N, CA, C and O atoms as a MOPAC input file, in Angstrom:
PM7 MOZYME 1SCF
protein

 N    -14.88000 1  -135.51800 1    26.26300 1
 C    -15.09900 1  -135.43600 1    27.69800 1
 C    -16.59100 1  -135.49900 1    28.03700 1
 O    -16.94200 1  -135.55300 1    29.21600 1
 N    -17.46700 1  -135.49400 1    27.04600 1
 C    -18.90000 1  -135.53700 1    27.28700 1
 C    -19.37900 1  -136.90100 1    27.77600 1
 O    -20.51000 1  -137.02600 1    28.24400 1
 N    -18.53600 1  -137.91600 1    27.67400 1
 C    -18.94100 1  -139.24000 1    28.09900 1
 C    -18.42800 1  -139.58100 1    29.49700 1
 O    -18.42500 1  -140.74900 1    29.88600 1
 N    -18.00200 1  -138.59100 1    30.24000 1
 C    -17.47000 1  -138.80700 1    31.58800 1
 C    -18.28300 1  -138.01600 1    32.60800 1
 O    -18.72100 1  -136.89400 1    32.35500 1
 N    -18.46400 1  -138.62900 1    33.74400 1
 C    -19.12100 1  -137.93100 1    34.85200 1
 C    -18.01100 1  -137.44300 1    35.77400 1
 O    -17.36500 1  -138.22500 1    36.47100 1
 N    -17.81100 1  -136.15100 1    35.76000 1
 C    -16.75100 1  -135.53500 1    36.55300 1
 C    -17.31600 1  -135.02800 1    37.87500 1
 O    -18.53100 1  -134.95100 1    38.05800 1
 N    -16.42600 1  -134.69000 1    38.78100 1
 C    -16.87200 1  -134.11600 1    40.05500 1
 C    -17.57000 1  -132.77900 1    39.81400 1
 O    -18.48700 1  -132.41800 1    40.55300 1
 N    -17.14300 1  -132.04200 1    38.78700 1
 C    -17.79100 1  -130.76600 1    38.46300 1
 C    -19.22600 1  -130.99900 1    37.98400 1
 O    -20.14300 1  -130.27200 1    38.36600 1
 N    -19.40600 1  -132.01200 1    37.15300 1
 C    -20.74600 1  -132.32700 1    36.66300 1
 C    -21.63600 1  -132.73600 1    37.82900 1
 O    -22.78800 1  -132.30900 1    37.90500 1
 N    -21.12000 1  -133.55600 1    38.73500 1
 C    -21.89700 1  -133.95100 1    39.91300 1
 C    -22.26800 1  -132.73500 1    40.75300 1
 O    -23.41000 1  -132.60000 1    41.19200 1
 N    -21.31100 1  -131.86400 1    40.97000 1
 C    -21.56900 1  -130.65400 1    41.76100 1
 C    -22.69600 1  -129.84700 1    41.12500 1
 O    -23.58800 1  -129.35900 1    41.82000 1
 N    -22.65100 1  -129.70900 1    39.80100 1
 C    -23.68100 1  -128.96500 1    39.07400 1
 C    -25.06000 1  -129.60000 1    39.28900 1
 O    -26.02900 1  -128.89900 1    39.57900 1
 N    -25.14300 1  -130.90600 1    39.14800 1
 C    -26.45000 1  -131.56600 1    39.25100 1
 C    -26.93800 1  -131.69500 1    40.68700 1
 O    -28.14600 1  -131.72600 1    40.92100 1
 N    -26.03100 1  -131.77100 1    41.64900 1
 C    -26.45500 1  -131.68300 1    43.05000 1
 C    -27.11400 1  -130.32200 1    43.27500 1
 O    -28.17900 1  -130.23100 1    43.88500 1
 N    -26.47700 1  -129.28100 1    42.78000 1
 C    -26.99600 1  -127.92200 1    42.95200 1
 C    -28.36200 1  -127.76200 1    42.29600 1
 O    -29.27800 1  -127.19900 1    42.89700 1
 N    -28.50300 1  -128.24800 1    41.08200 1
 C    -29.77600 1  -128.14600 1    40.35600 1
 C    -30.88600 1  -128.88100 1    41.10400 1
 O    -31.97800 1  -128.34200 1    41.28600 1
 N    -30.60800 1  -130.10400 1    41.53600 1
 C    -31.63100 1  -130.91000 1    42.20900 1
 C    -31.99000 1  -130.32300 1    43.56900 1
 O    -33.16500 1  -130.29500 1    43.93500 1
 N    -31.01000 1  -129.86100 1    44.31600 1
 C    -31.30000 1  -129.25000 1    45.62100 1
 C    -32.09900 1  -127.96000 1    45.45300 1
 O    -32.98200 1  -127.67100 1    46.26100 1
 N    -31.80200 1  -127.19200 1    44.42500 1
 C    -32.57000 1  -125.97100 1    44.14600 1
 C    -34.01400 1  -126.33300 1    43.78400 1
 O    -34.95500 1  -125.70300 1    44.26900 1
 N    -34.18400 1  -127.33800 1    42.94100 1
 C    -35.52900 1  -127.78000 1    42.56500 1
 C    -36.29600 1  -128.30100 1    43.78400 1
 O    -37.49600 1  -128.05700 1    43.91300 1
 N    -35.61800 1  -129.00500 1    44.66200 1
 C    -36.25900 1  -129.50400 1    45.88600 1
 C    -36.73500 1  -128.33900 1    46.75100 1
 O    -37.86000 1  -128.35800 1    47.25000 1
 N    -35.90000 1  -127.34200 1    46.92900 1
 C    -36.28500 1  -126.17600 1    47.74900 1
 C    -37.48200 1  -125.44300 1    47.15400 1
 O    -38.38500 1  -125.02500 1    47.87900 1
 N    -37.48600 1  -125.29000 1    45.84300 1
 C    -38.62500 1  -124.63300 1    45.18000 1
 C    -39.88600 1  -125.47600 1    45.35100 1
 O    -40.95900 1  -124.94500 1    45.63500 1
 N    -39.75400 1  -126.78800 1    45.17900 1
 C    -40.90400 1  -127.68000 1    45.31800 1
 C    -41.49800 1  -127.60400 1    46.71800 1
 O    -42.71900 1  -127.60600 1    46.87900 1
 N    -40.65100 1  -127.53800 1    47.71400 1
 C    -41.13300 1  -127.49200 1    49.10100 1
 C    -41.96200 1  -126.23400 1    49.36900 1
 O    -42.81900 1  -126.23100 1    50.25300 1
 N    -41.71100 1  -125.18700 1    48.62100 1
 C    -42.46100 1  -123.93400 1    48.78200 1
 C    -43.68000 1  -123.87300 1    47.86900 1
 O    -44.44200 1  -122.90700 1    47.90900 1
 N    -43.86400 1  -124.90400 1    47.04700 1
 C    -44.88500 1  -124.85100 1    46.00000 1
 C    -45.90700 1  -125.98700 1    46.08400 1
 O    -46.55600 1  -126.31900 1    45.09200 1
 N    -46.04500 1  -126.57200 1    47.26000 1
 C    -46.96800 1  -127.69900 1    47.40700 1
 C    -48.40700 1  -127.19700 1    47.33000 1
 O    -48.77700 1  -126.23500 1    48.00400 1
 N    -49.20200 1  -127.85300 1    46.51000 1
 C    -50.63100 1  -127.54400 1    46.43900 1
 C    -51.26100 1  -128.08400 1    47.71400 1
 O    -51.08200 1  -129.25500 1    48.05100 1
 N    -51.99800 1  -127.23600 1    48.42300 1
 C    -52.44500 1  -127.52400 1    49.78900 1
 C    -53.07400 1  -128.89700 1    49.98700 1
 O    -52.72800 1  -129.59600 1    50.94000 1
 N    -53.95800 1  -129.28600 1    49.14000 1
 C    -54.65800 1  -130.55300 1    49.32900 1
 C    -53.81200 1  -131.76600 1    48.94800 1
 O    -54.26800 1  -132.90600 1    49.04000 1
 N    -52.58200 1  -131.50900 1    48.52100 1
 C    -51.71300 1  -132.60400 1    48.06000 1
 C    -50.48700 1  -132.78600 1    48.96300 1
 O    -49.51000 1  -133.41600 1    48.55700 1
 N    -50.53200 1  -132.24700 1    50.17100 1
 C    -49.34700 1  -132.29300 1    51.03600 1
 C    -48.95300 1  -133.71800 1    51.42400 1
 O    -47.76900 1  -133.99500 1    51.61500 1
 N    -49.91500 1  -134.61500 1    51.54200 1
 C    -49.59300 1  -136.01400 1    51.87100 1
 C    -48.71200 1  -136.61700 1    50.77600 1
 O    -47.72300 1  -137.28600 1    51.07200 1
 N    -49.06900 1  -136.38000 1    49.51500 1
 C    -48.30200 1  -136.90800 1    48.39800 1
 C    -46.94000 1  -136.22000 1    48.29400 1
 O    -45.93200 1  -136.84800 1    47.96700 1
 N    -46.93400 1  -134.92800 1    48.57700 1
 C    -45.68100 1  -134.17800 1    48.52800 1
 C    -44.68200 1  -134.74200 1    49.54000 1
 O    -43.49700 1  -134.87100 1    49.23400 1
 N    -45.15200 1  -135.07600 1    50.73400 1
 C    -44.25800 1  -135.63300 1    51.76100 1
 C    -43.63300 1  -136.93600 1    51.29200 1
 O    -42.45300 1  -137.18700 1    51.53500 1
 N    -44.42000 1  -137.76400 1    50.62200 1
 C    -43.89100 1  -139.03000 1    50.09900 1
 C    -42.81300 1  -138.77300 1    49.04800 1
 O    -41.77900 1  -139.44000 1    49.02600 1
 N    -43.06900 1  -137.80500 1    48.18300 1
 C    -42.09000 1  -137.46800 1    47.15200 1
 C    -40.82600 1  -136.90700 1    47.78700 1
 O    -39.72000 1  -137.30500 1    47.42000 1
 N    -40.97600 1  -135.99200 1    48.73200 1
 C    -39.80200 1  -135.41000 1    49.38600 1
 C    -38.97300 1  -136.48200 1    50.08500 1
 O    -37.74300 1  -136.42500 1    50.07300 1
 N    -39.63100 1  -137.44400 1    50.68400 1
 C    -38.91700 1  -138.53600 1    51.33800 1
 C    -38.07100 1  -139.30100 1    50.31700 1
 O    -36.90300 1  -139.59800 1    50.57100 1
 N    -38.65700 1  -139.61600 1    49.17300 1
 C    -37.91900 1  -140.33200 1    48.12800 1
 C    -36.76200 1  -139.48500 1    47.59300 1
 O    -35.65700 1  -139.99100 1    47.39800 1
 N    -37.01800 1  -138.20900 1    47.35900 1
 C    -35.96400 1  -137.32300 1    46.84300 1
 C    -34.80800 1  -137.25600 1    47.83100 1
 O    -33.64600 1  -137.36300 1    47.43900 1
 N    -35.12100 1  -137.07900 1    49.10200 1
 C    -34.06100 1  -136.98100 1    50.11000 1
 C    -33.29000 1  -138.29500 1    50.24400 1
 O    -32.08200 1  -138.28400 1    50.47800 1
 N    -33.98400 1  -139.42400 1    50.09700 1
 C    -33.28700 1  -140.71600 1    50.11800 1
 C    -32.33300 1  -140.84600 1    48.93500 1
 O    -31.19200 1  -141.27900 1    49.09900 1
 N    -32.79400 1  -140.47400 1    47.75300 1
 C    -31.92500 1  -140.55400 1    46.58600 1
 C    -30.77400 1  -139.55600 1    46.67200 1
 O    -29.66500 1  -139.86300 1    46.23400 1
 N    -31.01300 1  -138.37600 1    47.22300 1
 C    -29.91400 1  -137.42200 1    47.42000 1
 C    -28.88300 1  -137.98800 1    48.39200 1
 O    -27.67900 1  -137.83100 1    48.19000 1
 N    -29.35400 1  -138.63500 1    49.43000 1
 C    -28.45400 1  -139.27200 1    50.38500 1
 C    -27.63300 1  -140.36500 1    49.70200 1
 O    -26.42800 1  -140.48000 1    49.92300 1
 N    -28.29900 1  -141.16400 1    48.87400 1
 C    -27.58000 1  -142.19400 1    48.12100 1
 C    -26.53300 1  -141.56600 1    47.21200 1
 O    -25.40500 1  -142.04900 1    47.11900 1
 N    -26.91700 1  -140.48400 1    46.54300 1
 C    -25.98100 1  -139.81400 1    45.63000 1
 C    -24.74300 1  -139.31900 1    46.38900 1
 O    -23.62000 1  -139.44500 1    45.90200 1
 N    -24.95500 1  -138.76200 1    47.57100 1
 C    -23.81700 1  -138.28700 1    48.38100 1
 C    -22.93600 1  -139.45700 1    48.80600 1
 O    -21.71000 1  -139.35400 1    48.78500 1
 N    -23.55800 1  -140.56700 1    49.19000 1
 C    -22.81300 1  -141.76100 1    49.58200 1
 C    -21.93600 1  -142.23200 1    48.41800 1
 O    -20.74000 1  -142.46400 1    48.59100 1
 N    -22.53800 1  -142.37100 1    47.23100 1
 C    -21.77800 1  -142.83700 1    46.07300 1
 C    -20.67800 1  -141.85400 1    45.68800 1
 O    -19.57700 1  -142.25900 1    45.31500 1
 N    -20.97700 1  -140.56800 1    45.78000 1
 C    -19.95900 1  -139.55300 1    45.45900 1
 C    -18.76800 1  -139.69700 1    46.40100 1
 O    -17.61700 1  -139.65400 1    45.96700 1
 N    -19.05000 1  -139.86600 1    47.68800 1
 C    -17.97300 1  -140.02900 1    48.66400 1
 C    -17.13200 1  -141.27600 1    48.39700 1
 O    -15.94700 1  -141.31700 1    48.73000 1
 N    -17.74600 1  -142.28400 1    47.80000 1
 C    -17.04400 1  -143.52400 1    47.44800 1
 C    -16.37900 1  -143.42500 1    46.07300 1
 O    -15.80100 1  -144.39400 1    45.58100 1
 N    -16.46800 1  -142.24100 1    45.46200 1
 C    -15.90800 1  -141.98000 1    44.11900 1
 C    -16.61000 1  -142.81000 1    43.03700 1
 O    -16.04000 1  -143.06700 1    41.97700 1
 N    -17.83900 1  -143.22100 1    43.31200 1
 C    -18.65900 1  -143.94600 1    42.33900 1
 C    -19.58100 1  -142.92000 1    41.67500 1
 O    -20.75900 1  -142.81000 1    42.01500 1
 N    -19.02200 1  -142.18200 1    40.73100 1
 C    -19.73100 1  -141.06500 1    40.12100 1
 C    -20.89400 1  -141.51000 1    39.24500 1
 O    -21.87900 1  -140.78300 1    39.11300 1
 N    -20.79600 1  -142.68400 1    38.64800 1
 C    -21.88500 1  -143.17500 1    37.79300 1
 C    -23.14300 1  -143.38800 1    38.63200 1
 O    -24.21800 1  -142.91000 1    38.26800 1
 N    -23.02000 1  -144.09600 1    39.74100 1
 C    -24.19100 1  -144.32800 1    40.58600 1
 C    -24.65000 1  -143.05900 1    41.29400 1
 O    -25.84200 1  -142.89300 1    41.55300 1
 N    -23.73100 1  -142.17300 1    41.60500 1
 C    -24.11700 1  -140.89000 1    42.20000 1
 C    -24.97600 1  -140.10000 1    41.21600 1
 O    -26.00400 1  -139.53500 1    41.58800 1
 N    -24.54500 1  -140.06800 1    39.96500 1
 C    -25.29200 1  -139.34800 1    38.93700 1
 C    -26.65700 1  -139.99600 1    38.70200 1
 O    -27.65700 1  -139.30100 1    38.52200 1
 N    -26.69200 1  -141.31900 1    38.70500 1
 C    -27.96300 1  -142.03400 1    38.53000 1
 C    -28.92600 1  -141.68600 1    39.67300 1
 O    -30.10700 1  -141.43600 1    39.42900 1
 N    -28.43400 1  -141.67100 1    40.90600 1
 C    -29.28600 1  -141.34900 1    42.05000 1
 C    -29.80800 1  -139.91400 1    41.95800 1
 O    -30.95500 1  -139.64400 1    42.31400 1
 N    -28.97700 1  -139.00700 1    41.48500 1
 C    -29.42700 1  -137.62300 1    41.29600 1
 C    -30.54500 1  -137.55200 1    40.26400 1
 O    -31.50800 1  -136.80500 1    40.43600 1
 N    -30.41600 1  -138.32100 1    39.20500 1
 C    -31.45500 1  -138.33100 1    38.18100 1
 C    -32.76500 1  -138.89700 1    38.71300 1
 O    -33.83700 1  -138.39400 1    38.37500 1
 N    -32.69300 1  -139.92200 1    39.52900 1
 C    -33.90400 1  -140.45200 1    40.15500 1
 C    -34.52600 1  -139.40800 1    41.07800 1
 O    -35.74200 1  -139.21900 1    41.07400 1
 N    -33.70000 1  -138.73600 1    41.86200 1
 C    -34.20500 1  -137.69800 1    42.77600 1
 C    -34.96200 1  -136.63400 1    41.99600 1
 O    -36.08200 1  -136.26600 1    42.35100 1
 N    -34.34900 1  -136.15100 1    40.94500 1
 C    -34.98100 1  -135.08400 1    40.17100 1
 C    -36.21400 1  -135.60900 1    39.43800 1
 O    -37.18600 1  -134.87700 1    39.25200 1
 N    -36.17600 1  -136.85500 1    39.02900 1
 C    -37.33000 1  -137.47100 1    38.38200 1
 C    -38.55400 1  -137.49600 1    39.28900 1
 O    -39.67600 1  -137.28700 1    38.82700 1
 N    -38.34300 1  -137.74800 1    40.56500 1
 C    -39.46500 1  -137.70400 1    41.51400 1
 C    -40.06200 1  -136.29700 1    41.57800 1
 O    -41.28200 1  -136.14400 1    41.64100 1
 N    -39.21800 1  -135.28300 1    41.56200 1
 C    -39.73700 1  -133.90600 1    41.59100 1
 C    -40.53000 1  -133.60900 1    40.31700 1
 O    -41.60600 1  -133.01400 1    40.37600 1
 N    -40.00100 1  -134.02100 1    39.18100 1
 C    -40.73000 1  -133.81800 1    37.92400 1
 C    -42.06800 1  -134.54900 1    37.93500 1
 O    -43.06500 1  -134.03500 1    37.42800 1
 N    -42.09000 1  -135.74700 1    38.51200 1
 C    -43.35100 1  -136.49200 1    38.60400 1
 C    -44.35800 1  -135.70800 1    39.44200 1
 O    -45.53800 1  -135.65500 1    39.09800 1
 N    -43.90600 1  -135.10300 1    40.53300 1
 C    -44.79300 1  -134.29500 1    41.36200 1
 C    -45.36300 1  -133.10200 1    40.62600 1
 O    -46.51500 1  -132.72400 1    40.83500 1
 N    -44.55600 1  -132.51200 1    39.76700 1
 C    -45.03000 1  -131.38800 1    38.95300 1
 C    -46.09100 1  -131.88200 1    37.97300 1
 O    -47.15800 1  -131.28100 1    37.84900 1
 N    -45.79600 1  -132.96900 1    37.28700 1
 C    -46.72100 1  -133.49600 1    36.27900 1
 C    -48.03400 1  -133.98600 1    36.88600 1
 O    -49.07200 1  -133.97700 1    36.22500 1
 N    -47.98200 1  -134.41500 1    38.15500 1
 C    -49.18400 1  -134.89700 1    38.84400 1
 C    -49.91100 1  -133.77100 1    39.58600 1
 O    -50.83300 1  -134.02700 1    40.36000 1
 N    -49.49300 1  -132.52700 1    39.34700 1
 C    -50.10200 1  -131.34800 1    39.98100 1
 C    -50.04000 1  -131.39600 1    41.50400 1
 O    -50.99500 1  -131.03600 1    42.19200 1
 N    -48.90200 1  -131.84600 1    42.01200 1
 C    -48.65900 1  -131.81600 1    43.45700 1
 C    -47.89600 1  -130.54900 1    43.81900 1
 O    -48.03200 1  -130.02300 1    44.92400 1
 N    -47.09000 1  -130.06500 1    42.87200 1
 C    -46.34200 1  -128.82100 1    43.04000 1
 C    -46.76600 1  -127.84100 1    41.95500 1
 O    -46.96900 1  -128.21600 1    40.80000 1
 N    -46.89400 1  -126.59600 1    42.34500 1
 C    -47.23000 1  -125.53900 1    41.40100 1
 C    -45.97000 1  -124.70900 1    41.15800 1
 O    -45.70800 1  -123.73000 1    41.85600 1
 N    -45.20400 1  -125.11800 1    40.15900 1
 C    -43.96000 1  -124.42900 1    39.84000 1
 C    -44.03600 1  -123.88800 1    38.41500 1
 O    -44.82200 1  -124.36600 1    37.59700 1
 N    -43.22100 1  -122.90100 1    38.13700 1
 C    -43.23300 1  -122.25400 1    36.82100 1
 C    -41.91000 1  -122.37500 1    36.06800 1
 O    -41.85800 1  -122.08600 1    34.87200 1
 N    -40.85000 1  -122.79500 1    36.74000 1
 C    -39.51000 1  -122.80300 1    36.16500 1
 C    -39.34100 1  -123.97900 1    35.19400 1
 O    -39.19000 1  -125.12300 1    35.62300 1
 N    -39.36500 1  -123.69800 1    33.90200 1
 C    -39.25200 1  -124.76700 1    32.92200 1
 C    -37.79200 1  -125.17600 1    32.64400 1
 O    -37.54400 1  -126.04900 1    31.81200 1
 N    -36.85300 1  -124.56400 1    33.32300 1
 C    -35.45900 1  -124.98800 1    33.22500 1
 C    -35.14900 1  -126.02900 1    34.30400 1
 O    -34.27200 1  -126.87200 1    34.11200 1
 N    -35.84800 1  -125.97900 1    35.41600 1
 C    -35.62900 1  -126.94600 1    36.50500 1
 C    -36.61600 1  -128.10100 1    36.47600 1
 O    -36.34000 1  -129.16800 1    37.02300 1
 N    -37.76500 1  -127.89700 1    35.84100 1
 C    -38.84100 1  -128.89200 1    35.88900 1
 C    -39.41000 1  -129.15000 1    34.50900 1
 O    -39.33600 1  -128.30700 1    33.61500 1
 N    -39.98100 1  -130.34100 1    34.35600 1
 C    -40.72800 1  -130.66800 1    33.14600 1
 C    -42.14700 1  -130.19200 1    33.38100 1
 O    -42.90200 1  -130.81200 1    34.12900 1
 N    -42.50400 1  -129.09900 1    32.74500 1
 C    -43.79800 1  -128.46100 1    32.95200 1
 C    -44.69800 1  -128.75200 1    31.75300 1
 O    -44.25300 1  -128.79100 1    30.60600 1
 N    -45.97200 1  -128.95200 1    32.05800 1
 C    -46.96500 1  -129.22200 1    31.00800 1
 C    -47.07100 1  -128.05000 1    30.05900 1
 O    -47.85500 1  -128.09200 1    29.11100 1

């Protein structure tokens, strides 16, 4: 069953990504807010895409969109746009 994207798996990753987004929004480094807004826009677009695909029962593309969304947040962490400490939600240096 590890090779299938189930609705439960999608629910889990929606939750993880939305939690990471909320933490990121509270952790923007002041002088980097312009870049943070661009990242948040991309994350929200990919989350919207993921919801669209999920509603269409296209779980593969929904999961892919979630991964892109979370990847943008990780990029913001690595570029020192967000000051976060949670190494379970983010790829931290």
